[in-house]
VOPAGU-2260 file (C-alpha; in pm, 1 decimal, decimal comma):
REM VOPAGU-2260
SITE   aa  ch    i         X         Y         Z
SITE  UNK   A    0    9689,7   10911,5    8310,7
SITE  UNK   A    1    9493,7   10878,8    8605,8
SITE  UNK   A    2    9786,9   11012,9    8830,6
SITE  UNK   A    3    9570,5   11258,0    9061,0
SITE  UNK   A    4    9432,9   11098,8    9382,2
SITE  UNK   A    5    9246,9   11199,8    9702,9
SITE  UNK   A    6    9236,4   11170,8   10030,5
SITE  UNK   A    7    8857,8   11212,6   10071,9
SITE  UNK   A    8    8779,7   11216,9   10453,7
SITE  UNK   A    9    8501,2   10992,3   10433,2
SITE  UNK   A   10    8353,6   11252,4   10181,9
SITE  UNK   A   11    7968,6   11090,9   10081,1
SITE  UNK   A   12    7948,8   11169,8    9747,5
SITE  UNK   A   13    8182,2   10908,9    9614,9
SITE  UNK   A   14    8066,4   10912,5    9303,0
SITE  UNK   A   15    8150,4   11273,2    9235,6
SITE  UNK   A   16    8501,2   11237,0    9333,8
SITE  UNK   A   17    8480,6   10901,8    9120,0
SITE  UNK   A   18    8403,5   11064,5    8804,2
SITE  UNK   A   19    8620,0   11310,1    8757,1
SITE  UNK   A   20    8918,8   11085,3    8697,9
SITE  UNK   A   21    9058,9   11016,7    9047,4
SITE  UNK   A   22    9301,3   10779,4    9000,3
SITE  UNK   A   23    9306,1   10628,3    9404,2
SITE  UNK   A   24    9226,0   10735,0    9759,8
SITE  UNK   A   25    9451,5   10706,1   10057,1
SITE  UNK   A   26    9307,2   10604,8   10428,8
SITE  UNK   A   27    9432,2   10618,4   10737,2
SITE  UNK   A   28    9411,5   10274,5   10872,5
SITE  UNK   A   29    9476,2   10315,3   11271,2
SITE  UNK   A   30    9613,0    9999,9   11445,6
SITE  UNK   A   31    9508,7   10129,9   11744,8
SITE  UNK   A   32    9139,8   10174,0   11654,8
SITE  UNK   A   33    9124,9    9774,3   11502,2
SITE  UNK   A   34    9319,0    9652,9   11813,5
SITE  UNK   A   35    9275,2    9823,2   12118,1
SITE  UNK   A   36    9405,4    9582,2   12344,2
SITE  UNK   A   37    9610,9    9231,4   12269,8
SITE  UNK   A   38    9365,7    8893,9   12265,6
SITE  UNK   A   39    9443,6    8553,8   12137,3
SITE  UNK   A   40    9221,5    8365,6   11898,1
SITE  UNK   A   41    8915,8    8259,7   11996,1
SITE  UNK   A   42    8797,4    8562,5   11869,1
SITE  UNK   A   43    8444,0    8712,3   12001,9
SITE  UNK   A   44    8170,2    8697,0   11739,3
SITE  UNK   A   45    8207,2    8961,5   11432,2
SITE  UNK   A   46    8549,3    8972,4   11492,5
SITE  UNK   A   47    8842,9    8909,8   11258,7
SITE  UNK   A   48    9081,6    8681,8   11349,6
SITE  UNK   A   49    9458,5    8737,5   11221,9
SITE  UNK   A   50    9689,7    8465,3   11491,0
SITE  UNK   A   51    9511,4    8755,7   11746,7
SITE  UNK   A   52    9145,2    8932,5   11715,3
SITE  UNK   A   53    9108,1    9267,1   11551,5
SITE  UNK   A   54    8768,9    9452,4   11554,0
SITE  UNK   A   55    8699,9    9637,4   11238,0
SITE  UNK   A   56    8570,6    9985,8   11145,4
SITE  UNK   A   57    8264,6    9937,9   11008,1
SITE  UNK   A   58    8314,9   10274,3   10816,4
SITE  UNK   A   59    8694,8   10193,9   10696,0
SITE  UNK   A   60    8549,3    9841,7   10587,9
SITE  UNK   A   61    8271,9    9977,8   10412,2
SITE  UNK   A   62    8475,6   10275,6   10262,9
SITE  UNK   A   63    8776,7   10075,1   10093,7
SITE  UNK   A   64    8476,5    9832,1    9929,9
SITE  UNK   A   65    8328,4   10097,4    9773,1
SITE  UNK   A   66    8619,4   10289,1    9664,5
SITE  UNK   A   67    8716,9    9947,0    9535,6
SITE  UNK   A   68    8377,4    9912,8    9326,3
SITE  UNK   A   69    8470,9   10203,4    9152,7
SITE  UNK   A   70    8790,1   10105,3    9013,7
SITE  UNK   A   71    9013,4   10331,7    9234,4
SITE  UNK   A   72    9320,4   10237,3    9425,1
SITE  UNK   A   73    9336,8   10256,3    9751,0
SITE  UNK   A   74    9615,2   10293,1    9956,1
SITE  UNK   A   75    9651,0   10265,2   10330,9
SITE  UNK   A   76    9825,8   10479,2   10577,3
SITE  UNK   A   77    9908,0   10216,4   10865,0
SITE  UNK   A   78    9991,5   10332,2   11192,9
SITE  UNK   A   79    9850,8   10429,5   11536,4
SITE  UNK   A   80   10018,7   10242,0   11755,4
SITE  UNK   A   81    9797,5   10096,6   12077,7
SITE  UNK   A   82    9889,3   10121,5   12434,2
SITE  UNK   A   83    9937,1    9750,4   12515,1
SITE  UNK   A   84   10192,3    9782,3   12212,2
SITE  UNK   A   85   10432,7   10041,3   12358,2
SITE  UNK   A   86   10440,0   10004,1   12694,0
SITE  UNK   A   87   10820,8    9916,9   12684,0
SITE  UNK   A   88   10910,3   10242,0   12476,2
SITE  UNK   A   89   10928,8   10465,6   12831,8
SITE  UNK   A   90   11145,9   10686,4   12643,2
SITE  UNK   A   91   10874,8   10817,4   12399,2
SITE  UNK   A   92   10752,5   11219,5   12449,8
SITE  UNK   A   93   10476,1   11299,6   12266,5
SITE  UNK   A   94   10459,7   11657,6   12135,2
SITE  UNK   A   95   10094,9   11671,4   12180,5
SITE  UNK   A   96    9823,2   11521,4   12342,1
SITE  UNK   A   97    9688,0   11253,2   12174,2
SITE  UNK   A   98   10008,6   11213,1   12006,6
SITE  UNK   A   99   10105,0   10928,5   12213,1
SITE  UNK   A  100   10014,9   10662,9   11921,5
SITE  UNK   A  101   10329,6   10806,1   11722,1
SITE  UNK   A  102   10578,8   10616,9   11970,1
SITE  UNK   A  103   10721,5   10331,9   11778,6
SITE  UNK   A  104   10587,4    9962,5   11898,5
SITE  UNK   A  105   10812,9    9724,9   12081,7
SITE  UNK   A  106   10787,1    9472,1   11867,2
SITE  UNK   A  107   10803,9    9486,8   11496,5
SITE  UNK   A  108   10618,0    9141,0   11486,8
SITE  UNK   A  109   10286,2    9295,4   11648,3
SITE  UNK   A  110   10280,2    9572,2   11395,2
SITE  UNK   A  111   10363,8    9378,5   11104,4
SITE  UNK   A  112   10074,4    9143,2   11238,5
SITE  UNK   A  113    9831,2    9426,8   11158,0
SITE  UNK   A  114    9967,6    9485,9   10831,2
SITE  UNK   A  115    9931,5    9117,5   10700,3
SITE  UNK   A  116    9566,9    9155,5   10849,8
SITE  UNK   A  117    9486,7    9426,5   10641,0
SITE  UNK   A  118    9643,5    9243,6   10339,3
SITE  UNK   A  119    9508,1    8968,6   10358,2
SITE  UNK   A  120    9154,4    9101,6   10419,1
SITE  UNK   A  121    9158,4    9390,1   10137,3
SITE  UNK   A  122    9330,6    9133,1    9872,5
SITE  UNK   A  123    9057,3    9182,4    9609,1
SITE  UNK   A  124    8936,9    8838,8    9664,2
SITE  UNK   A  125    8745,8    8874,1    9934,5
SITE  UNK   A  126    8454,8    9049,8    9947,4
SITE  UNK   A  127    8613,9    9384,1   10116,8
SITE  UNK   A  128    8783,5    9579,3    9822,2
SITE  UNK   A  129    9137,7    9579,2    9725,4
SITE  UNK   A  130    9439,1    9752,1    9921,4
SITE  UNK   A  131    9748,3    9734,8    9704,3
SITE  UNK   A  132    9943,1    9997,1    9852,0
SITE  UNK   A  133   10084,5   10029,5   10222,3
SITE  UNK   A  134   10257,0   10309,9   10356,3
SITE  UNK   A  135   10429,0   10159,9   10667,3
SITE  UNK   A  136   10410,7   10402,0   10960,6
SITE  UNK   A  137   10387,2   10788,3   10907,8
SITE  UNK   A  138   10682,3   11052,7   10812,0
SITE  UNK   A  139   10942,6   10884,8   10994,3
SITE  UNK   A  140   11237,4   11111,3   10960,1
SITE  UNK   A  141   11069,2   11315,5   11199,0
SITE  UNK   A  142   11016,6   11225,4   11581,8
SITE  UNK   A  143   10645,5   11425,0   11600,5
SITE  UNK   A  144   10507,0   11117,6   11362,8
SITE  UNK   A  145   10765,2   10829,4   11496,5
SITE  UNK   A  146   10875,5   10833,8   11812,1
SITE  UNK   A  147   11117,8   10527,5   11900,7
SITE  UNK   A  148   11219,9   10690,3   12243,1
SITE  UNK   A  149   11325,4   11017,6   12239,2
SITE  UNK   A  150   11312,1   11389,5   12177,9
SITE  UNK   A  151   11167,7   11704,3   12361,5
SITE  UNK   A  152   11495,1   11743,1   12517,2
SITE  UNK   A  153   11629,7   11388,2   12493,3
SITE  UNK   A  154   11883,5   11351,6   12198,1
SITE  UNK   A  155   11814,6   11052,6   11958,7
SITE  UNK   A  156   12082,7   10779,1   11843,3
SITE  UNK   A  157   12021,0   10823,2   11482,7
SITE  UNK   A  158   12132,3   10470,5   11463,1
SITE  UNK   A  159   11870,1   10323,7   11699,8
SITE  UNK   A  160   11625,8   10549,6   11545,7
SITE  UNK   A  161   11677,0   10410,6   11181,2
SITE  UNK   A  162   11698,0   10034,0   11284,3
SITE  UNK   A  163   11371,2   10041,2   11478,3
SITE  UNK   A  164   11208,3   10187,8   11190,6
SITE  UNK   A  165   11375,3    9928,4   10968,1
SITE  UNK   A  166   11262,0    9641,1   11173,1
SITE  UNK   A  167   10908,4    9781,5   11150,7
SITE  UNK   A  168   10926,2    9800,7   10793,8
SITE  UNK   A  169   11077,8    9457,8   10720,4
SITE  UNK   A  170   10855,3    9290,9   10909,2
SITE  UNK   A  171   10514,7    9450,8   10779,1
SITE  UNK   A  172   10670,8    9418,5   10434,3
SITE  UNK   A  173   10701,4    9062,5   10486,0
SITE  UNK   A  174   10356,0    8978,9   10593,7
SITE  UNK   A  175   10221,6    9264,2   10334,1
SITE  UNK   A  176   10365,3    9092,6   10043,0
SITE  UNK   A  177   10294,3    8711,9   10179,8
SITE  UNK   A  178    9939,4    8773,4   10162,3
SITE  UNK   A  179    9939,9    8995,6    9824,4
SITE  UNK   A  180   10290,1    8957,6    9634,5
SITE  UNK   A  181   10231,8    9212,2    9423,5
SITE  UNK   A  182   10134,8    9482,1    9689,9
SITE  UNK   A  183   10382,2    9795,0    9767,0
SITE  UNK   A  184   10485,2    9859,9   10094,0
SITE  UNK   A  185   10622,8   10222,3   10078,3
SITE  UNK   A  186   10850,7   10424,9   10318,4
SITE  UNK   A  187   10716,3   10767,4   10428,6
SITE  UNK   A  188   10903,5   11073,3   10450,4
SITE  UNK   A  189   10870,4   11478,1   10496,4
SITE  UNK   A  190   11016,7   11734,5   10351,1
SITE  UNK   A  191   11291,3   11822,6   10553,0
SITE  UNK   A  192   11539,9   11620,5   10267,4
SITE  UNK   A  193   11909,6   11782,4   10269,4
SITE  UNK   A  194   12181,0   11656,2   10558,9
SITE  UNK   A  195   12202,3   12001,1   10698,6
SITE  UNK   A  196   11864,2   11908,0   10820,1
SITE  UNK   A  197   11997,3   11672,8   11086,9
SITE  UNK   A  198   11894,4   11757,9   11396,6
SITE  UNK   A  199   11875,6   11387,6   11659,1
SITE  UNK   A  200   11892,2   11643,7   11914,7
SITE  UNK   A  201   11718,1   11896,3   11839,3
SITE  UNK   A  202   11408,0   12063,2   11908,0
SITE  UNK   A  203   11165,7   11996,5   11671,7
SITE  UNK   A  204   11383,5   11674,7   11695,0
SITE  UNK   A  205   11436,8   11513,0   11314,2
SITE  UNK   A  206   11670,3   11384,9   11032,7
SITE  UNK   A  207   11712,4   11486,9   10684,6
SITE  UNK   A  208   11530,7   11213,2   10442,8
SITE  UNK   A  209   11927,3   11160,7   10277,1
SITE  UNK   A  210   12055,0   11064,0   10592,8
SITE  UNK   A  211   11758,0   10850,2   10680,2
SITE  UNK   A  212   11739,5   10646,2   10363,9
SITE  UNK   A  213   12145,3   10601,1   10283,8
SITE  UNK   A  214   12139,1   10391,1   10634,3
SITE  UNK   A  215   11808,4   10249,1   10598,0
SITE  UNK   A  216   11816,8   10103,8   10233,6
SITE  UNK   A  217   12105,1    9868,0   10325,3
SITE  UNK   A  218   11940,6    9713,5   10624,6
SITE  UNK   A  219   11620,6    9595,8   10396,1
SITE  UNK   A  220   11824,5    9324,5   10184,9
SITE  UNK   A  221   11654,2    9254,5    9896,6
SITE  UNK   A  222   11367,3    9419,2    9974,8
SITE  UNK   A  223   11186,9    9647,6    9706,4
SITE  UNK   A  224   11159,9    9951,4    9910,5
SITE  UNK   A  225   10936,0   10282,3    9722,3
SITE  UNK   A  226   10913,7   10652,7    9875,1
SITE  UNK   A  227   10584,0   10780,7   10000,7
SITE  UNK   A  228   10723,9   11131,3   10009,8
SITE  UNK   A  229   10554,8   11477,4   10120,6
SITE  UNK   A  230   10618,3   11751,5    9935,6
SITE  UNK   A  231   10412,6   12047,7   10132,3
SITE  UNK   A  232   10582,8   12416,8   10081,6
SITE  UNK   A  233   10874,3   12497,6   10276,5
SITE  UNK   A  234   10612,6   12732,0   10521,9
SITE  UNK   A  235   10267,9   12477,7   10551,4
SITE  UNK   A  236   10037,6   12782,7   10560,7
SITE  UNK   A  237   10184,8   12944,4   10222,5
SITE  UNK   A  238   10090,4   12885,1    9873,5
SITE  UNK   A  239   10495,5   12972,5    9776,9
SITE  UNK   A  240   10707,1   12703,3    9665,4
SITE  UNK   A  241   10980,1   12701,1    9352,5
SITE  UNK   A  242   11289,4   12576,6    9259,7
SITE  UNK   A  243   11498,5   12718,3    9475,5
SITE  UNK   A  244   11315,3   12544,8    9789,2
SITE  UNK   A  245   11649,5   12361,9    9887,9
SITE  UNK   A  246   11731,0   12236,0   10119,0
SITE  UNK   A  247   11403,9   12119,4   10170,8
SITE  UNK   A  248   11217,1   11927,3    9851,1
SITE  UNK   A  249   10916,5   12080,3    9791,8
SITE  UNK   A  250   10626,2   12107,7    9523,4
SITE  UNK   A  251   10851,0   12314,3    9364,6
SITE  UNK   A  252   11170,1   12127,6    9324,3
SITE  UNK   A  253   11000,9   11791,2    9322,8
SITE  UNK   A  254   11286,8   11653,0    9082,0
SITE  UNK   A  255   11563,3   11700,2    9345,5
SITE  UNK   A  256   11409,6   11350,3    9530,5
SITE  UNK   A  257   11367,2   11178,5    9185,4
SITE  UNK   A  258   11692,6   11288,5    9078,5
SITE  UNK   A  259   11894,1   11147,5    9434,4
SITE  UNK   A  260   11748,7   10854,7    9399,3
SITE  UNK   A  261   11823,3   10808,5    9053,1
SITE  UNK   A  262   12191,9   10879,2    9163,7
SITE  UNK   A  263   12198,7   10710,0    9465,7
SITE  UNK   A  264   12064,0   10388,4    9363,0
SITE  UNK   A  265   12075,6   10348,2    8997,7
SITE  UNK   A  266   12080,9    9975,0    9017,9
SITE  UNK   A  267   11735,4    9966,8    9172,9
SITE  UNK   A  268   11429,8   10026,3    8959,3
SITE  UNK   A  269   11164,2   10048,3    9222,2
SITE  UNK   A  270   11347,7   10282,4    9418,4
SITE  UNK   A  271   11289,8   10527,0    9139,9
SITE  UNK   A  272   10912,2   10482,6    9190,2
SITE  UNK   A  273   10724,0   10753,2    9420,4
SITE  UNK   A  274   10393,5   10807,6    9542,6
SITE  UNK   A  275   10296,0   11139,4    9685,2
SITE  UNK   A  276   10102,9   11014,6   10007,9
SITE  UNK   A  277   10023,0   11336,6   10144,9
SITE  UNK   A  278   10013,2   11728,6   10008,5
SITE  UNK   A  279    9823,0   11986,3    9977,0
SITE  UNK   A  280    9768,1   12375,6    9969,3
SITE  UNK   A  281    9678,5   12620,4   10260,9
SITE  UNK   A  282    9388,0   12892,9   10163,9
SITE  UNK   A  283    9352,6   13010,2   10514,0
SITE  UNK   A  284    9587,5   13272,6   10723,2
SITE  UNK   A  285    9866,4   13331,6   10490,3
SITE  UNK   A  286    9711,0   13272,0   10172,5
SITE  UNK   A  287    9402,7   13268,6   10000,5
SITE  UNK   A  288    9139,3   13058,4    9837,2
SITE  UNK   A  289    9238,0   13200,3    9505,3
SITE  UNK   A  290    9668,6   13144,3    9584,8
SITE  UNK   A  291    9584,2   12789,1    9697,4
SITE  UNK   A  292    9369,8   12740,6    9342,3
SITE  UNK   A  293    9653,5   12911,3    9112,3
SITE  UNK   A  294    9934,0   12663,2    9354,9
SITE  UNK   A  295    9720,0   12372,4    9298,2
SITE  UNK   A  296    9764,5   12415,4    8932,0
SITE  UNK   A  297   10106,6   12457,3    8921,3
SITE  UNK   A  298   10197,2   12157,7    9154,3
SITE  UNK   A  299   10011,9   11948,9    8900,5
SITE  UNK   A  300   10265,1   12105,3    8634,3
SITE  UNK   A  301   10546,3   11970,7    8803,5
SITE  UNK   A  302   10447,9   11638,2    8936,1
SITE  UNK   A  303   10371,0   11599,2    8535,7
SITE  UNK   A  304   10704,6   11701,1    8477,9
SITE  UNK   A  305   10863,6   11454,2    8659,0
SITE  UNK   A  306   10940,3   11095,3    8563,2
SITE  UNK   A  307   10889,5   10866,7    8835,9
SITE  UNK   A  308   10612,1   11035,7    9045,4
SITE  UNK   A  309   10367,6   10774,4    8972,5
SITE  UNK   A  310   10083,7   10900,6    9243,9
SITE  UNK   A  311    9990,4   11221,4    9391,8
SITE  UNK   A  312    9766,0   11244,9    9678,6
SITE  UNK   A  313    9590,8   11523,2    9742,4
SITE  UNK   A  314    9538,9   11626,2   10124,3
SITE  UNK   A  315    9250,0   11686,8   10180,8
SITE  UNK   A  316    8905,1   11688,4   10086,0
SITE  UNK   A  317    8782,4   11907,7   10331,1
SITE  UNK   A  318    8900,9   12127,3   10582,9
SITE  UNK   A  319    8984,7   11989,8   10912,1
SITE  UNK   A  320    8925,9   12192,0   11210,1
SITE  UNK   A  321    9129,2   11986,0   11394,2
SITE  UNK   A  322    9462,8   12066,1   11152,9
SITE  UNK   A  323    9612,5   12425,2   11392,8
SITE  UNK   A  324    9423,9   12631,4   11160,0
SITE  UNK   A  325    9534,5   12511,8   10824,7
SITE  UNK   A  326    9272,6   12514,1   10551,6
SITE  UNK   A  327    9400,9   12260,8   10313,6
SITE  UNK   A  328    9061,1   12086,2   10189,4
SITE  UNK   A  329    8910,2   12114,9    9820,5
SITE  UNK   A  330    8609,1   12219,4    9996,6
SITE  UNK   A  331    8531,9   12443,0   10313,2
SITE  UNK   A  332    8445,1   12265,1   10657,6
SITE  UNK   A  333    8073,6   12332,5   10588,2
SITE  UNK   A  334    8105,1   12112,7   10242,0
SITE  UNK   A  335    8090,1   12419,2   10025,6
SITE  UNK   A  336    8352,3   12403,6    9701,9
SITE  UNK   A  337    8681,7   12591,5    9696,1
SITE  UNK   A  338    8779,2   12738,2    9350,1
SITE  UNK   A  339    9078,6   12445,6    9392,1
SITE  UNK   A  340    8813,7   12202,5    9366,6
SITE  UNK   A  341    8703,2   12310,8    9043,5
SITE  UNK   A  342    9105,4   12327,7    8931,4
SITE  UNK   A  343    9146,3   11990,8    9062,5
SITE  UNK   A  344    8827,5   11795,9    8947,3
SITE  UNK   A  345    8837,3   11953,6    8577,7
SITE  UNK   A  346    9238,2   11956,8    8507,6
SITE  UNK   A  347    9207,8   11573,9    8409,7
SITE  UNK   A  348    8879,9   11514,9    8160,0
SITE  UNK   A  349    9012,9   11374,8    7866,3
SITE  UNK   A  350    8653,1   11217,9    7893,7
SITE  UNK   A  351    8485,5   11505,0    7745,2
SITE  UNK   A  352    8358,2   11605,7    7458,5
SITE  UNK   A  353    8563,6   11840,1    7396,3
SITE  UNK   A  354    8825,3   11734,3    7639,7
SITE  UNK   A  355    8913,4   11960,0    7927,2
SITE  UNK   A  356    9271,2   11953,7    8001,2
SITE  UNK   A  357    9494,0   12183,4    8169,9
SITE  UNK   A  358    9748,5   12206,7    8434,2
SITE  UNK   A  359   10031,2   12022,6    8245,0
SITE  UNK   A  360    9811,9   11708,4    8137,2
SITE  UNK   A  361    9714,2   11883,8    7821,2
SITE  UNK   A  362   10108,9   11755,2    7728,1
SITE  UNK   A  363   10049,5   11397,9    7804,9
SITE  UNK   A  364   10192,2   11169,4    7724,8
SITE  UNK   A  365   10489,3   11387,5    7696,7
SITE  UNK   A  366   10675,4   11620,4    7940,0
SITE  UNK   A  367   10697,0   11963,9    7827,5
SITE  UNK   A  368   11109,6   12035,5    7807,5
SITE  UNK   A  369   11159,0   12443,4    7859,1
SITE  UNK   A  370   11476,4   12640,0    7813,3
SITE  UNK   A  371   11489,4   12967,4    7988,7
SITE  UNK   A  372   11681,5   13259,0    8086,0
SITE  UNK   A  373   11781,8   13528,4    8371,7
SITE  UNK   A  374   11978,0   13847,4    8325,7
SITE  UNK   A  375   12230,2   13750,8    8582,9
SITE  UNK   A  376   12212,2   13346,7    8660,2
SITE  UNK   A  377   12216,4   13212,5    8269,2
SITE  UNK   A  378   11952,5   12916,4    8163,7
SITE  UNK   A  379   11777,9   12665,1    8269,1
SITE  UNK   A  380   11661,9   12353,6    8144,4
SITE  UNK   A  381   11359,7   12162,6    8318,3
SITE  UNK   A  382   11023,6   12032,0    8250,3
SITE  UNK   A  383   10909,3   12173,7    8541,2
SITE  UNK   A  384   10843,0   12541,1    8645,1
SITE  UNK   A  385   11203,6   12739,0    8659,9
SITE  UNK   A  386   11300,6   12971,8    8906,3
SITE  UNK   A  387   11102,6   13338,9    8959,2
SITE  UNK   A  388   11237,6   13529,2    8715,5
SITE  UNK   A  389   11341,5   13305,2    8467,6
SITE  UNK   A  390   11171,6   13385,8    8102,0
SITE  UNK   A  391   11076,3   13106,9    7855,8
SITE  UNK   A  392   11255,9   13092,2    7529,2
SITE  UNK   A  393   11205,5   12748,9    7363,2
SITE  UNK   A  394   11062,4   12373,9    7423,6
SITE  UNK   A  395   11007,5   12035,7    7325,3
SITE  UNK   A  396   10831,7   11710,0    7425,7
SITE  UNK   A  397   11010,2   11434,6    7592,7
SITE  UNK   A  398   10791,6   11124,6    7641,2
SITE  UNK   A  399   10751,4   11093,6    7981,0
SITE  UNK   A  400   10713,6   10717,2    8037,2
SITE  UNK   A  401   10995,4   10512,1    7836,0
SITE  UNK   A  402   10954,0   10409,0    7511,8
SITE  UNK   A  403   11214,0   10196,1    7249,1
SITE  UNK   A  404   11504,1   10376,3    7137,6
SITE  UNK   A  405   11482,8   10608,4    7450,4
SITE  UNK   A  406   11703,3   10718,2    7741,5
SITE  UNK   A  407   11588,1   10928,4    8079,3
SITE  UNK   A  408   11732,0   11281,6    8020,7
SITE  UNK   A  409   11850,8   11469,1    8338,6
SITE  UNK   A  410   11874,2   11815,6    8513,1
SITE  UNK   A  411   12118,4   11927,3    8706,1
SITE  UNK   A  412   12232,8   12251,7    8859,8
SITE  UNK   A  413   12603,8   12412,1    8884,0
SITE  UNK   A  414   12579,9   12751,7    9063,1
SITE  UNK   A  415   12226,8   12945,5    8957,9
SITE  UNK   A  416   12230,0   12742,8    8638,9
SITE  UNK   A  417   12137,2   12419,6    8536,0
SITE  UNK   A  418   12247,8   12180,2    8235,8
SITE  UNK   A  419   12145,2   11832,4    8104,8
SITE  UNK   A  420   12281,4   11552,4    8085,4
SITE  UNK   A  421   12214,5   11172,4    8016,2
SITE  UNK   A  422   12421,6   11063,0    8322,4
SITE  UNK   A  423   12209,5   10955,7    8666,1
SITE  UNK   A  424   12509,1   11080,8    8864,5
SITE  UNK   A  425   12432,9   11443,9    8741,9
SITE  UNK   A  426   12852,5   11465,9    8622,9
SITE  UNK   A  427   12894,7   11518,2    8988,8
SITE  UNK   A  428   12713,3   11841,8    9043,1
SITE  UNK   A  429   12338,7   11833,4    9265,6
SITE  UNK   A  430   12029,7   11649,9    9041,4
SITE  UNK   A  431   11726,5   11864,5    8927,5
SITE  UNK   A  432   11545,5   11495,6    8827,8
SITE  UNK   A  433   11421,5   11347,3    8522,3
SITE  UNK   A  434   11300,9   11556,8    8253,8
SITE  UNK   A  435   11165,3   11343,7    7996,8
SITE  UNK   A  436   11319,3   11079,6    7796,9
SITE  UNK   A  437   11477,6   11182,6    7500,8
SITE  UNK   A  438   11530,3   11002,7    7167,8
SITE  UNK   A  439   11863,0   10791,0    7049,4
SITE  UNK   A  440   11789,1   10848,7    6670,8
SITE  UNK   A  441   11602,3   11087,0    6413,4
SITE  UNK   A  442   11223,2   11062,3    6349,3
SITE  UNK   A  443   10958,3   11235,5    6175,3
SITE  UNK   A  444   10939,5   11535,2    6321,2
SITE  UNK   A  445   11215,1   11517,2    6574,3
SITE  UNK   A  446   11497,9   11772,8    6630,7
SITE  UNK   A  447   11833,4   11708,5    6789,8
SITE  UNK   A  448   11914,3   11885,4    7122,2
SITE  UNK   A  449   12266,3   11969,0    7161,3
SITE  UNK   A  450   12413,9   12089,1    7505,5
SITE  UNK   A  451   12608,8   12401,9    7421,1
SITE  UNK   A  452   12802,4   12621,8    7758,7
SITE  UNK   A  453   12934,8   12934,3    7774,9
SITE  UNK   A  454   13225,9   13124,0    7915,5
SITE  UNK   A  455   13371,9   12751,1    7997,6
SITE  UNK   A  456   13111,4   12649,5    8182,0
SITE  UNK   A  457   12976,7   12917,0    8320,7
SITE  UNK   A  458   12658,6   12881,2    8157,3
SITE  UNK   A  459   12482,5   12600,8    7988,3
SITE  UNK   A  460   12182,6   12605,8    7785,2
SITE  UNK   A  461   11989,1   12319,2    7537,1
SITE  UNK   A  462   11950,4   12402,6    7149,8
SITE  UNK   A  463   11896,0   12249,3    6818,7
SITE  UNK   A  464   12179,1   12448,5    6632,6
SITE  UNK   A  465   12428,1   12226,3    6547,1
SITE  UNK   A  466   12695,0   12520,7    6568,0
SITE  UNK   A  467   12525,2   12622,4    6946,3
SITE  UNK   A  468   12414,4   12944,1    6862,5
SITE  UNK   A  469   12783,3   13003,3    6784,1
SITE  UNK   A  470   12890,8   12896,3    7163,2
SITE  UNK   A  471   13052,7   12572,6    7267,0
SITE  UNK   A  472   12910,3   12242,2    7145,7
SITE  UNK   A  473   12923,2   11995,7    7451,8
SITE  UNK   A  474   12733,2   11710,7    7359,1
SITE  UNK   A  475   12455,0   11603,8    7129,2
SITE  UNK   A  476   12163,2   11459,9    7393,5
SITE  UNK   A  477   11960,9   11331,4    7156,2
SITE  UNK   A  478   11608,1   11434,5    6976,7
SITE  UNK   A  479   11290,0   11561,6    7062,4
SITE  UNK   A  480   10947,0   11691,5    6949,6
SITE  UNK   A  481   10913,3   12087,2    6945,7
SITE  UNK   A  482   10647,4   12211,9    7161,1
SITE  UNK   A  483   10452,2   12501,2    7166,6
């Protein structure tokens, strides 16, 4: 499984990246650099004609072709509105110099034209490589990154915000899929997930993922939208994240995103396919290079433990001095590698003899469902790392992908503990996310998994005991393989 991807920062040693089982790269395709002015055809020599005239940045064009030639998937983050396309957005309030490119465009058709041109040029059949995944704008639930004409003291109208983006997304989706019917356009969100973060008149100005997506989805009709999520730690300067990060959804409690999508959009399989298109761990002030390396390993464990996450783009290959002091790179600004590079590059080397597999890759094609316990909170069952203070007791392997005769098993929370269920809606409790596929029938080596309760539901645990170790048997969940 080549789930790990990278924001490569035009790293010159492409073979080094590709040779470490990298599945893909993400690249920023900034509209303002391709169409600084609006000009109709006929276009000048060297320009691309797509109804209007576009100038192709040579370094971007060459990089897409080169990554494609190395069989890496290329994701395009399509943003950066040129001045001519936002003259009517007079209320836009850039949070800092240079952020005016995040003002929403006046006409969704102009943005869609750019997206359609990219889909045509990079269709894999025209000699320029292929882009098959398109992220439509960036972190659109944050006013800093998608400004519809408000913020910085001027309250935003939630309905206008969502409808403006819906128009951009729908127009771009249609233009992209017209050129590439199998391409996948994504909706980009940052990690402020729960409705408690709604602050359309706040500073910073934002909408929660829950509010934004529940309002957006009905506006998109039959389009098969997908999520591009950014699960940074709660504090971007800290390497610390965990299962108790709610009301954010981060690396630590990533399953909540998938669980909520299953519960909220149960009949939409496309909604359950998530790419993590930007996130990383700081190694600078507030952290260290050693802490970064350890945390990168834990991000893999939680990502691999979350069925439905199909790609994880690490941001970024090299430290960028323009990122406000964040040092997220796997390499330093001078190009020398940090310890995190070795973790990232060597965690999934099944191609070596003997294989080098760690950070969760050693369990594939399974997730590792772990039962753990805490002296005051009770039990926790998850394929992701438990909250601090829990001690592992038992473990089982579940297929990460669906197989004949399996059903998806979900973790849910109630109070301070978790329980397992086959119901995507988590029986009315908060979803913690899918943990893997449980077999419906016995088979070679499989053991039964029972859901057990203590003191009328004050605690729950999973067990292979048909008597639930003397506690109350609630249900047989299915069958799984014992794991070390």
